[in-house]
C-alpha positions, 0 to 999 in steps of 0.5 A: 228476943227483944224488939228494938224501937225505931227512931223517928225523924222527929227524934233525930231532928230533936237530938241534932238540934240539942247537939248543935245548941250545945256546940254553940254554947261551948266555944273552941279553945284557941291556942296562944301561938308562941313567938317564933312559930309561923304558918306556911302562909306567913312564911310564904308571904315574908319570903315572897315565894309561893305557898306550895314552894314554901311548904315543900321547903319547910317539909324538907327542913323538918325531915332534915331535923332543922325545923320542927312542926306543931299544930296550934288551934287558931281562929280563921275567918269563920271557924277555929281549926288546927293549923301547922306552925313551924320554927327553926330549931336552935343550933 
């Protein structure tokens, strides 16, 4: 049986530092959101309804097949993240 070498705290810190450096070098690709796609927050603001109410109504539209959902990576205040967007389906 061969002995496994133990990883030291210094090796972990060094690997973590290298990993973080690489992450900072490669920025996240932000998606272009096509016209007609909206977030729940945008729809809530436009309709004057609460975000929770808007979210429930949008989910019902998606379930009924009247709307569709797609996640787009968008830039938020401090980071980029996938955010669901919705649009009405063409009749």
